[in-house]
C-alpha positions in Angstrom: -67.4 11.4 90.4 -70.2 8.6 90.9 -72.9 9.1 93.1 -73.3 8.2 96.6 -76.0 5.8 96.4 -74.3 4.0 93.6 -71.0 3.5 95.4 -72.7 2.0 98.6 -74.6 -0.2 96.5 -71.7 -1.3 94.9 -69.6 -1.9 98.1 -72.3 -4.3 99.6 -72.4 -6.1 96.4 -68.9 -6.4 96.5 -68.7 -7.8 100.1 -71.1 -10.6 99.6 -68.9 -11.6 96.6 -66.7 -12.0 98.9 -67.8 -13.6 101.2 -68.8 -16.3 98.7 -65.5 -17.0 97.2 -63.2 -18.9 99.4 -59.6 -16.7 100.4 -56.9 -17.4 97.7 -54.6 -19.7 98.7 -58.0 -22.3 99.5 -59.2 -21.6 96.3 -55.7 -22.1 94.4 -55.5 -25.7 96.9 -58.9 -26.7 96.5 -58.8 -25.6 92.1 -55.6 -28.4 92.1 -57.0 -30.7 93.6 -60.7 -30.2 91.1 -58.7 -29.7 88.1 -56.3 -33.3 88.8 -60.1 -34.8 89.0 -61.3 -33.9 86.5 -58.6 -34.6 84.7 -59.0 -38.4 85.7 -62.8 -38.1 85.0 -62.3 -37.0 81.7 -59.6 -39.8 80.5 -62.4 -42.1 80.8 -64.1 -40.4 78.0 -62.5 -41.7 74.1 -60.1 -39.7 72.5 -62.5 -39.8 69.1 -65.2 -37.8 71.2 -62.4 -35.0 72.0 -61.4 -34.8 68.1 -61.7 -31.1 66.8 -63.4 -33.0 63.2 -66.0 -35.1 65.9 -69.2 -35.8 63.6 -71.9 -38.2 63.8 -72.5 -38.2 59.8 -68.8 -40.1 59.5 -70.1 -43.7 58.7 -66.3 -44.5 60.2 -66.8 -42.2 63.4 -70.8 -43.2 63.9 -69.7 -47.0 63.4 -67.0 -46.5 65.9 -69.4 -44.9 69.0 -72.1 -47.1 67.8 -70.9 -50.2 66.4 -73.8 -52.4 64.4 -73.4 -55.8 66.4 -75.5 -54.0 69.1 -78.3 -54.1 67.1 -78.6 -57.3 65.7 -81.4 -59.2 67.2 -81.3 -61.3 64.8 -80.3 -65.7 65.6 -81.7 -66.0 68.6 -79.2 -63.6 70.6 -82.1 -60.9 71.1 -81.7 -61.2 75.0 -77.5 -60.2 74.5 -77.9 -57.7 72.8 -80.3 -56.1 74.0 -78.0 -56.2 77.1 -74.8 -55.1 75.3 -76.9 -51.6 73.8 -78.2 -50.9 77.1 -74.9 -51.3 78.2 -74.0 -49.3 75.5 -76.5 -46.0 76.1 -75.3 -46.3 79.8 -71.2 -45.7 79.1 -72.9 -43.5 76.7 -74.7 -41.1 79.6 -71.8 -42.1 81.9 -69.6 -39.8 79.1 -72.2 -37.1 79.3 -72.1 -37.0 82.9 -68.3 -36.6 82.7 -68.6 -33.9 80.6 -71.3 -32.4 81.9 -70.0 -32.0 85.3 -66.1 -30.9 84.3 -68.3 -27.9 81.8 -70.3 -26.9 85.2 -67.0 -27.0 87.2 -65.2 -24.4 84.6 -68.2 -22.1 84.3 -67.7 -21.9 88.3 -64.2 -20.9 88.3 -65.0 -18.1 86.0 -68.3 -16.8 88.0 -65.9 -13.8 89.8 -65.1 -12.7 86.4 -68.5 -13.2 85.0 -70.3 -11.2 87.9 -67.0 -8.4 87.9 -68.0 -7.7 83.9 -71.7 -7.4 85.4 -70.7 -5.0 88.0 -68.8 -3.3 84.6 -71.3 -3.0 82.5 -73.3 -0.5 84.6 -70.0 1.9 84.4 -70.0 1.5 80.6 -73.6 2.5 80.3 -72.4 5.4 82.4 -69.6 6.5 80.0 -71.8 5.7 77.1 -74.2 8.2 77.6 -72.0 10.9 79.0 -70.7 10.3 75.1 -73.5 10.2 73.5 -74.1 13.6 75.0 -71.4 15.3 74.0 -71.2 13.9 70.5 -74.2 15.4 70.1 -73.1 19.3 71.3 -70.1 18.7 68.8 -72.2 17.9 66.0 -74.5 20.8 66.7 -70.9 23.1 66.6 -69.8 21.6 63.4 -73.5 22.0 61.9 -73.4 25.8 62.8 -69.2 26.3 61.9 -70.6 24.4 58.6 -73.1 26.6 57.7 -71.4 29.8 59.3 -67.9 29.2 57.0 -67.7 26.3 54.8 -70.9 26.6 52.4 -69.8 29.4 50.6 -65.9 28.9 49.9 -67.1 25.1 48.8 -69.9 26.7 46.2 -66.5 28.8 45.1 -64.7 25.2 45.0 -67.9 23.7 42.9 -68.0 26.9 40.3 -64.1 27.0 39.7 -63.9 23.3 39.3 -67.1 24.0 37.1 -65.4 26.0 34.9 -62.0 24.2 34.9 -64.1 21.5 32.7 -65.3 24.8 30.8 -62.0 26.0 30.0 -60.7 21.9 28.9 -63.8 21.6 26.8 -63.4 25.0 25.4 -59.0 23.7 24.7 -60.2 20.6 23.0 -62.3 22.2 21.1 -59.7 24.1 19.6 -57.2 21.1 19.4 -59.9 19.7 17.3 -60.3 22.6 15.1 -56.0 22.3 15.2 -56.1 18.4 14.1 -59.0 19.0 11.6 -56.6 21.5 9.6 -53.9 18.9 9.7 -54.2 17.4 6.2 -54.6 20.9 4.3 -51.1 22.1 6.3 -49.7 19.0 5.4 -50.4 19.5 1.7 -49.3 23.4 1.6 -45.8 22.0 3.3 -45.3 20.0 0.3 -45.9 22.3 -1.9 -42.9 23.7 -1.1 -40.7 20.5 -0.3 -40.8 20.8 3.2 -40.9 16.9 4.3 -39.9 17.5 7.4 -42.0 19.9 8.9 -44.7 18.2 7.1 -43.5 14.4 9.0 -42.9 16.6 12.2 -46.3 17.7 12.3 -48.1 13.9 10.7 -46.1 12.5 14.0 -47.4 15.4 16.6 -51.0 14.9 15.2 -50.9 11.2 15.9 -49.4 11.6 19.1 -52.7 14.0 20.0 -54.5 11.3 18.2 -53.2 8.7 20.4 -53.2 10.4 23.7 -55.4 14.0 24.1 -58.3 12.9 21.1 -58.0 9.4 21.4 -61.7 7.5 21.2 -63.2 10.8 18.7 -65.0 9.3 16.6 -65.0 12.1 14.0 -61.2 11.1 13.6 -61.6 7.5 13.8 -60.2 8.0 9.9 -57.5 10.3 10.3 -55.0 8.4 11.8 -54.5 5.6 8.8 -54.8 8.9 6.7 -52.0 10.4 8.2 -50.2 7.0 7.7 -50.8 7.0 4.3 -49.0 10.8 4.0 -46.4 9.2 5.5 -45.7 6.9 3.1 -46.3 9.3 -0.1 -43.2 12.1 1.7 -40.9 8.8 2.5 -41.9 8.3 -2.0 -41.2 11.5 -2.3 -37.9 12.1 -0.3 -36.7 9.0 -1.9 -37.7 10.3 -5.4 -35.9 13.8 -4.4 -32.5 12.5 -3.3 -32.8 10.1 -6.4 -33.3 12.9 -8.6 -30.2 15.2 -6.3 -27.5 12.4 -6.7 -28.4 11.6 -10.0 -27.8 15.2 -11.1 -25.0 15.7 -9.0 -22.7 12.2 -9.5 -24.0 12.7 -13.3 -22.4 16.4 -13.7 -19.1 17.0 -15.5 -16.5 15.9 -12.9 -14.5 18.7 -14.1 -13.9 21.4 -17.0 -14.6 20.2 -20.7 -14.5 16.3 -18.7 -17.5 14.0 -19.4 -18.3 9.9 -17.8 -16.2 7.0 -18.3 -18.7 5.1 -21.5 -17.8 8.9 -23.1 -14.5 9.3 -22.5 -13.6 5.9 -23.7 -15.8 6.9 -27.0 -13.8 10.2 -27.3 -10.3 8.2 -26.8 -11.2 5.8 -29.6 -12.5 8.3 -32.3 -9.2 10.0 -31.7 -7.5 7.3 -33.1 -7.0 7.7 -36.7 -6.0 3.4 -37.3 -9.5 2.9 -35.8 -12.2 2.6 -38.7 -15.2 2.8 -36.4 -17.5 1.8 -39.8 -15.9 -1.2 -39.7 -15.4 -2.5 -35.8 -18.8 -1.7 -34.5 -18.8 -2.3 -31.2 -17.0 -0.2 -28.0 -14.6 -2.9 -26.5 -13.7 -4.0 -30.3 -12.8 -1.0 -30.6 -10.7 -0.3 -27.7 -8.6 -3.3 -27.8 -7.4 -2.0 -31.7 -5.4 0.7 -29.6 -1.7 0.3 -28.8 0.0 0.5 -25.1 0.5 4.1 -24.6 -2.9 5.1 -26.0 -4.7 2.1 -24.0 -2.7 3.0 -20.8 -3.2 6.7 -21.6 -7.0 5.6 -20.9 -6.7 4.0 -18.6 -5.2 6.7 -16.3 -7.8 9.1 -17.5 -10.6 6.7 -16.4 -9.1 6.1 -13.0 -8.4 9.6 -12.5 -12.8 10.0 -13.4 -13.1 7.0 -10.7 -11.1 8.8 -8.1 -13.1 12.3 -8.3 -16.2 10.4 -8.2 -15.5 8.5 -5.4 -14.2 12.3 -3.7 -17.8 13.5 -4.6 -19.6 10.7 -3.1 -17.7 11.2 -0.2 -18.0 14.6 0.3 -22.0 13.8 -0.1 -22.1 11.2 2.0 -20.3 12.9 5.0 -22.4 15.2 5.2 -25.0 13.2 5.7 -22.4 11.2 8.2 -22.3 14.6 10.4 -25.7 15.3 10.6 -25.9 11.6 12.2 -23.0 12.2 14.4 -24.7 15.6 15.6 -27.6 13.9 16.3 -25.9 11.3 18.5 -23.9 13.9 20.3 -26.8 15.8 21.1 -28.8 12.8 22.2 -25.9 12.5 24.4 -26.1 15.7 25.9 -29.9 15.9 26.0 -29.2 12.8 28.4 -26.6 14.0 30.6 -29.4 16.9 31.3 -31.7 14.8 32.1 -30.0 12.8 34.4 -29.0 16.6 35.9 -32.9 17.3 35.7 -33.8 14.3 37.6 -31.1 14.9 40.6 -32.5 17.8 41.1 -36.4 16.4 41.0 -34.9 14.3 43.5 -33.4 16.7 46.1 -36.7 18.9 45.4 -39.0 16.2 46.7 -36.5 15.7 49.6 -38.1 18.7 51.0 -41.0 18.2 50.1 -42.6 16.9 53.1 -40.9 20.2 55.4 -42.6 23.1 53.0 -45.8 20.9 53.2 -45.7 21.0 57.0 -45.4 25.1 56.7 -47.6 25.5 54.2 -50.5 23.4 56.8 -49.3 25.6 59.7 -49.9 28.9 57.9 -53.2 27.8 57.1 -53.0 27.3 53.4 -55.0 24.1 51.2 -52.2 21.2 50.5 -53.7 21.2 46.9 -52.8 25.1 46.4 -49.2 24.2 47.8 -49.1 21.8 44.8 -50.7 23.9 42.2 -48.7 27.1 42.3 -45.3 24.9 42.1 -46.2 22.6 39.6 -49.1 23.5 37.7 -47.5 26.7 36.0 -44.7 25.2 34.4 -46.5 22.7 32.8 -49.1 24.6 31.2 -46.0 27.6 29.7 -44.6 24.2 28.2 -48.0 23.1 26.7 -48.3 27.1 25.6 -45.0 26.3 23.8 -46.1 22.8 21.9 -49.3 24.4 20.4 -47.4 27.0 19.0 -44.5 24.6 17.8 -47.9 23.3 14.9 -49.1 25.4 12.3 -52.4 26.6 12.4 -52.8 25.9 16.7 -53.8 28.9 19.0 -52.4 28.8 22.3 -54.1 27.9 25.5 -55.8 30.6 27.4 -53.8 32.3 30.5 -57.4 31.0 32.3 -55.6 27.1 31.5 -53.0 28.3 34.5 -55.0 26.3 37.2 -56.3 23.4 35.2 -54.7 20.4 36.2 -56.2 17.8 33.5 -55.9 20.0 30.5 -52.0 20.5 30.9 -51.3 17.3 32.0 -52.8 16.4 28.9 -51.1 18.7 26.7 -47.7 17.9 28.7 -48.1 14.7 27.1 -47.8 15.1 24.0 -45.8 17.8 24.4 -42.8 18.2 21.5 -38.9 18.7 22.2 -36.9 20.6 19.9 -33.1 20.8 19.7 -30.8 22.1 17.3 -27.7 20.8 16.0 -24.8 22.1 14.3 -23.4 20.6 11.2 -20.2 22.1 9.1 -21.4 25.0 6.7 -23.3 26.7 9.3 -26.3 25.1 8.6 -28.3 23.9 11.7 -30.7 21.0 12.0 -33.8 21.0 13.8 -34.7 17.3 15.0 -37.8 16.6 16.8 -38.4 14.5 19.7 -41.2 12.4 17.6 -38.6 12.2 14.6 -35.6 11.3 16.9 -34.1 7.7 16.0 -32.4 5.5 18.0 -28.8 5.5 19.0 -28.4 2.3 17.9 -31.2 2.9 14.8 -28.5 5.8 14.2 -25.1 3.6 14.8 -26.5 1.4 12.1 -27.4 4.5 9.6 -23.7 5.3 10.8 -22.5 2.2 9.5 -24.5 1.8 5.9 -23.3 5.5 5.1 -19.4 3.9 5.5 -20.6 1.0 3.5 -22.3 2.7 1.1 -19.0 4.3 0.1 -17.4 1.0 0.4 -19.8 0.1 -1.9 -19.1 3.0 -4.4 -15.5 2.3 -4.3 -15.9 -2.0 -4.5 -18.2 -0.6 -7.4 -15.6 1.1 -9.7 -12.8 -1.4 -9.0 -15.2 -3.8 -10.9 -15.5 -2.1 -13.9 -12.0 -1.1 -14.0 -11.3 -5.1 -13.7 -13.8 -5.4 -16.4 -12.0 -3.1 -18.7 -8.5 -4.6 -17.8 -10.1 -8.4 -18.7 -11.4 -7.0 -22.0 -8.2 -5.9 -22.3 -5.9 -8.9 -21.8 -8.9 -11.0 -23.6 -6.4 -11.4 -26.8 -3.7 -12.0 -25.0 -2.5 -7.8 -24.5 -1.3 -7.5 -20.9 0.9 -10.6 -21.0 2.6 -9.4 -24.0 3.8 -6.5 -22.3 7.7 -6.1 -21.5 9.1 -5.3 -18.6 8.9 -1.5 -18.1 5.2 -1.7 -19.8 4.1 -3.9 -17.0 6.1 -2.5 -14.1 4.3 1.1 -15.4 0.7 -0.4 -15.4 1.1 -2.1 -11.8 2.3 1.1 -10.9 -0.6 2.7 -12.1 -3.2 0.5 -10.7 -1.3 0.0 -7.1 -1.8 4.3 -7.3 -5.1 4.5 -8.1 -5.7 1.5 -5.4 -3.9 3.6 -2.8 -6.0 6.3 -3.6 -9.5 5.2 -3.4 -8.3 3.3 -0.3 -7.4 6.5 1.9 -10.4 7.9 0.3 -12.8 5.4 1.4 -10.5 4.0 4.1 -10.9 0.1 3.1 -8.7 -1.7 0.3 -11.1 -2.9 -2.1 -9.9 -6.7 -3.8 -11.0 -7.1 -6.8 -8.7 -5.0 -8.9 -6.0 -5.9 -6.5 -7.3 -9.6 -7.2 -6.9 -8.9 -11.1 -3.4 -7.1 -10.7 -2.3 -10.3 -8.5 -3.2 -12.3 -11.5 -1.7 -10.5 -14.4 1.1 -9.9 -12.1 1.6 -14.0 -11.8 1.2 -14.3 -15.4 3.2 -11.7 -15.9 6.0 -13.4 -13.3 5.6 -16.9 -15.7 5.8 -15.3 -19.0 9.2 -13.3 -17.5 10.9 -16.0 -16.2 10.2 -18.5 -19.0 11.8 -15.8 -21.7 14.7 -15.7 -19.1 14.8 -19.5 -18.7 14.8 -19.7 -22.6 17.4 -17.0 -23.4 19.7 -18.4 -20.7 18.7 -22.0 -22.3 19.8 -20.7 -25.9 23.2 -18.9 -24.7 24.4 -22.2 -22.8 23.9 -24.1 -25.9 26.0 -21.5 -27.9 28.5 -21.0 -25.5 31.7 -22.3 -26.2 33.2 -22.1 -23.2 35.8 -19.2 -23.8 37.0 -15.9 -22.2 34.9 -12.9 -23.2 35.4 -9.8 -23.4 34.1 -7.6 -20.6 32.1 -4.3 -22.0 31.9 -1.0 -19.8 28.3 -1.2 -19.1 28.4 -4.8 -17.7 31.6 -3.1 -15.2 28.9 -0.7 -14.5 26.6 -3.1 -13.3 28.5 -4.7 -10.6 30.3 -1.9 -10.0 26.7 -0.4 -8.6 25.9 -3.7 -6.9 29.3 -3.1 -4.8 27.8 0.2 -3.9 24.7 -1.6 -2.5 22.2 -0.2 -5.1 20.5 -4.0 -6.8 19.4 -2.2 -9.9 20.2 -2.1 -13.6 21.7 1.7 -14.1 20.6 3.7 -16.1 21.7 4.5 -19.7 23.8 7.7 -19.7 22.5 9.9 -22.4 25.2 12.5 -24.5 27.7 9.9 -23.8 30.3 10.3 -26.9 33.0 8.5 -25.4 33.0 5.2 -25.9 35.5 2.6 -23.9 37.2 -0.1 -24.5 36.0 -3.8 -23.4 38.2 -5.1 -20.9 39.8 -8.5 -20.3 38.0 -9.5 -17.0 35.9 -8.6 -14.5 36.5 -6.3 -11.8 34.7 -7.5 -8.6 35.2 -5.4 -5.0 39.0 -5.9 -6.3 39.4 -9.2 -7.5 39.5 -10.3 -11.3 36.9 -12.7 -12.7 37.1 -14.3 -16.7 33.9 -14.9 -17.3 32.4 -16.3 -20.5 29.6 -14.2 -22.3 26.6 -16.3 -20.3 27.1 -15.2 -16.9 27.6 -11.6 -17.9 24.4 -11.7 -19.4 22.7 -13.9 -16.1 24.4 -11.3 -14.5 21.9 -8.7 -15.6 19.1 -11.3 -15.6 19.6 -11.7 -12.1 19.2 -8.0 -11.1 16.4 -7.9 -13.4 14.7 -10.2 -11.5 16.0 -8.1 -8.2 14.2 -4.5 -9.5 11.1 -6.0 -10.9 10.8 -7.2 -7.0 11.2 -3.7 -6.1 8.9 -3.0 -8.7 6.0 -5.3 -8.2 6.4 -5.9 -4.6 3.9 -8.6 -4.6 5.6 -10.9 -6.6 8.7 -11.1 -4.5 7.7 -15.0 -3.1 6.9 -16.3 -7.0 10.3 -14.6 -8.2 12.3 -16.0 -5.2 11.2 -19.0 -6.1 11.4 -18.7 -10.4 15.0 -17.1 -9.6 16.0 -20.0 -7.3 15.3 -22.0 -10.6 16.8 -20.2 -12.7 20.4 -20.8 -10.9 19.9 -24.3 -10.2 19.5 -24.2 -14.1 22.1 -22.6 -14.9 24.1 -24.8 -12.6 22.9 -28.1 -13.6 23.3 -27.3 -17.4 26.5 -26.0 -17.6 27.7 -29.3 -15.7 25.9 -30.9 -18.2 27.9 -29.3 -21.0 31.5 -28.8 -19.3 32.2 -31.9 -16.6 29.8 -33.7 -18.6 31.1 -32.6 -22.3 27.6 -32.1 -23.4 29.4 -29.1 -25.3 31.0 -31.5 -27.6 27.3 -32.4 -29.3 25.6 -28.9 -28.7 28.0 -26.5 -29.8 30.3 -28.9 -31.6 33.7 -28.8 -29.2 36.4 -31.2 -30.3 37.2 -32.0 -26.2 36.6 -29.8 -23.3 39.7 -28.3 -22.1 41.5 -27.7 -18.7 41.1 -23.9 -20.0 37.4 -24.9 -20.3 37.1 -26.4 -16.3 39.0 -23.5 -14.9 36.6 -21.0 -16.8 33.1 -22.8 -15.9 35.2 -22.8 -12.1 35.3 -19.2 -12.0 31.7 -18.2 -14.1 30.7 -20.1 -10.9 32.5 -18.8 -8.0 31.0 -15.2 -9.7 27.8 -16.3 -8.8 28.1 -17.6 -5.7 30.3 -14.2 -4.4 26.4 -12.6 -5.7 23.9 -15.4 -3.7 24.4 -13.5 -0.3 23.8 -9.7 -1.8 20.6 -11.2 -4.0 19.5 -13.3 -0.7 19.9 -10.0 1.7 17.6 -8.1 -1.0 14.8 -10.7 -0.7 15.2 -10.7 3.0 14.4 -6.9 3.1 11.5 -7.5 1.0 10.1 -11.0 2.5 7.5 -10.7 5.2 9.3 -12.7 8.2 6.5 -15.7 8.2 8.3 -16.5 4.9 11.4 -16.1 5.7 11.7 -20.2 5.4 12.2 -19.3 1.5 15.3 -18.5 1.9 16.5 -22.3 2.9 16.5 -22.2 -1.2 19.7 -20.0 -1.7 21.4 -22.3 1.2 20.7 -25.1 -0.8 22.1 -23.5 -4.3 25.3 -21.8 -2.6 25.9 -25.7 -1.5 25.3 -26.4 -5.4 27.5 -24.0 -6.4 30.5 -25.5 -4.1 30.0 -29.0 -4.7 29.8 -29.1 -8.6 33.1 -26.1 -7.8 34.8 -29.3 -5.8 33.8 -31.7 -8.7 35.4 -29.0 -11.4 38.9 -28.9 -9.3 38.9 -33.0 -9.0 38.1 -33.0 -12.6 41.5 -30.9 -13.1 43.4 -32.9 -10.8 41.9 -36.4 -12.1 43.5 -35.0 -15.5 46.6 -34.8 -14.4 46.3 -38.3 -12.7 45.9 -40.0 -15.2 48.6 -38.4 -17.1 51.1 -39.1 -14.4 49.8 -42.7 -14.1 50.1 -42.8 -17.6 53.7 -41.2 -18.0 55.4 -42.6 -14.9 54.3 -46.2 -15.2 56.8 -45.9 -18.3 59.7 -44.5 -15.8 63.0 -46.4 -16.3 65.4 -44.9 -13.7 68.9 -44.7 -16.7 70.2 -41.8 -18.6 70.3 -39.2 -19.5 69.1 -36.9 -17.2 66.3 -34.8 -16.9 64.9 -38.2 -18.2 62.0 -37.8 -21.3 59.5 -38.8 -18.8 60.3 -36.0 -17.0 60.7 -33.2 -19.5 56.8 -34.3 -20.8 55.9 -34.0 -17.4 57.2 -30.7 -16.7 56.1 -29.8 -19.7 52.1 -30.4 -19.3 52.5 -28.8 -16.2 53.5 -26.2 -17.4 50.3 -26.1 -20.4 48.0 -26.1 -17.0 50.1 -23.7 -15.4 49.2 -21.7 -18.7 45.9 -22.5 -18.9 44.5 -21.3 -15.3 46.8 -19.3 -13.8 45.2 -16.3 -15.7 41.5 -17.3 -14.7 42.1 -18.6 -11.4 43.3 -16.7 -8.3 46.4 -17.4 -7.1 45.5 -19.3 -3.9 43.7 -21.6 -5.7 46.1 -21.8 -8.6 48.7 -23.4 -5.4 45.9 -25.0 -4.1 45.7 -27.1 -7.1 48.9 -27.5 -8.0 49.7 -28.8 -4.6 46.7 -31.3 -5.2 48.6 -32.0 -9.0 51.8 -32.7 -6.9 50.6 -35.0 -4.3 49.0 -37.3 -7.4 52.2 -37.4 -8.9 54.6 -37.9 -5.7 51.8 -40.7 -5.3 53.0 -42.4 -8.9 56.1 -41.8 -8.9 56.8 -43.5 -5.3 54.2 -46.2 -6.3 56.8 -46.6 -9.8 60.0 -46.2 -7.8 58.6 -49.4 -5.6 57.9 -51.3 -8.2 61.5 -50.5 -9.6 63.0 -51.1 -6.0 64.6 -47.7 -6.5 65.6 -46.7 -2.4 67.2 -43.7 -1.4 70.3 -45.3 -0.8 72.4 -43.2 -2.2 73.2 -45.2 -5.2 73.7 -44.2 -8.8 69.9 -45.1 -10.0 69.4 -42.9 -6.6 71.3 -40.3 -8.2 69.4 -40.5 -11.1 66.3 -40.4 -9.6 67.0 -37.2 -6.9 68.5 -35.3 -10.3 65.3 -35.4 -12.0 63.4 -35.0 -9.0 65.2 -32.0 -9.0 64.8 -30.8 -12.7 60.9 -31.1 -12.2 60.9 -29.6 -8.9 62.8 -26.3 -10.8 60.6 -26.4 -13.2 57.3 -26.7 -10.9 58.6 -23.6 -8.7 59.8 -21.5 -12.0 56.0 -21.5 -12.8 54.4 -18.1 -12.0 52.9 -17.7 -8.5 54.5 -21.1 -7.7 57.8 -20.1 -6.2 56.9 -20.9 -2.6 55.1 -23.8 -2.7 56.7 -26.5 -0.5 56.5 -29.7 -2.4 58.0 -32.1 0.1 59.5 -34.5 -2.1 61.1 -36.6 0.3 58.2 -37.9 0.4 58.4 -40.2 -2.7 60.8 -42.7 -0.8 59.5 -45.8 0.9 60.6 -45.3 4.7 63.2 -47.9 5.6 61.9 -50.3 8.0 
């Protein structure tokens, strides 16, 4: 409460103010009126004076306010300019009066607030006085509390901080002493080939130098020295690993087994036919080996290469297992870190509650943090110190040292154990760990190293193969020898692919190249052989040896391959007159029998060397086309007259040629199916060659049939053109015709099937009727029952009877009524 005198004094002031100030309504009306009047007066003042950036030092503003024309007295206008200047001065004075009046009016409007502020100032001074007294009392109390309660505690804290600083200095000196012993310790480790431990120690020391001992002048050269030590260790590890690799890969592949060069030398030296004093070069000596000797040598080399690759793979698998183990450990470590981070996040969420509780209990916040965090860090620091050789653990006093433990934890080293096959544990330092991408790259490089080893083995094998092929040795191999060689190389390629997981292409390419050369020679030999057979073929029916019958029987059983020769069989089977194929008889010439065998050789070669399937298909197509065209030239084209010296091409030659072609046509679908089963789907279009060949063969067979009909047609034309209708009956012409028909039948009946014979004689009979009808028309003999008609009928009956009496033609419908002209 304020004193009574002060209150009465202020009441008097308040009453006086009320008398001075008009009532609120009157005041508002007066204020409105005054405000309108002031606005009207202010509108007289130019806007330039109201701008916030109004300044007379601006030349444009100055010229606008005080035009120079009012001060120009030259030219006899002095009196008028003086009047203008005076008018301008009065105008500016009027503007100033308006502004001053408005300012005074605004001040008068706010007089009540001004006086109220003056009144409140007295009250504020009273409050400040009381506050000053209260602050003085509080300061006195605080000074007493500080003296009684705080000075001693703060002194203890300062002593504790000093002690902590001393401990940090002590620990730093111990750490410097440990680091100082790094180089001698590394030398000791290197003397026992402990490269991992030496590198681990170097990495730890470098980290300590960069973090905890950064800026220490006495260690300014230690970092570069440690880098040089790392390079030295790198060279030592490479040299030792190279020595191990050489000793491991050069040790005997098996008992009493030598490396590749010694293997070749031993094989050559054991061959009596080779004089090593005359033939000095190893490659020349190797070329003097015959195929069985050279093949055994190649088999031995492939065996050594396979064992070599298996040994390389075993060594690389160990390295690869270590890399994969480290990768797996890294993955598990990341998962554990994620779990730890989640737990820490949960712990941080409960921190505010814990701190509030500790404050409530009267404890310091720093103490709460120190108990919860510093102890584990100190434990990690102790573990880190123990990890380094010749290092001493931090003293137990350092448990409550925040700065010391923080520095130590930054350089601490986590180690993890990774197990690999064989029970060996690999200790991986956190500082020595590679990144996952580097480990993955290392794993890929290990696999590439195995690929390179496989490629080298294949390249060496190719070199060995090509050195033997220089004199055309491989091209001179027979089919069985080349197939044996091809299978050996394919087996080696598959073995290395299984070991390395990738197919090396160099040896495969060399095999394909040699296979192409073999296919060319294989085809040329058989084509030449077929050409010689055809050029010497007399187109007579040949006996069929039992082995060829067995050959076609095996094809009928679905096996397209050359039958194996039966050993120990003393019984000799006699050759047959015809070849039996699925119940049908085929009279053939000797060339076709050999052609069937050649075709089977092509098919069997495809089975033995699948890589040459497409080439073999093309070559076989060429061979079949060649047989078709050449046989056509020799028989239909009568080339055999000059080549073999035949006197004429008989109907028997033609029928035999047709039957041989039919036999080949019979086997074309079987050959096609054989190749189709071995071709990739994208090359099925090549099978169209067989369709074209089949069409060509059918056309050729049709041409032979047409030729047989043409022979009889010319005979009919010759004989019937001289036919005269007169006694005796049968006439000589018809007896001659029947004689020739009988010869034709005797020539072809044993060669062609009965159905083909009937079809052929139907066509011959049609030709006969056509010529007879023509001759009868020429002779004006008609079917009128007269004497001439009777003679012709008797001759025709004789012809019909003779023809139907031939074997297989009894039921032949001759329809002889067609020989007569139809009555008009």
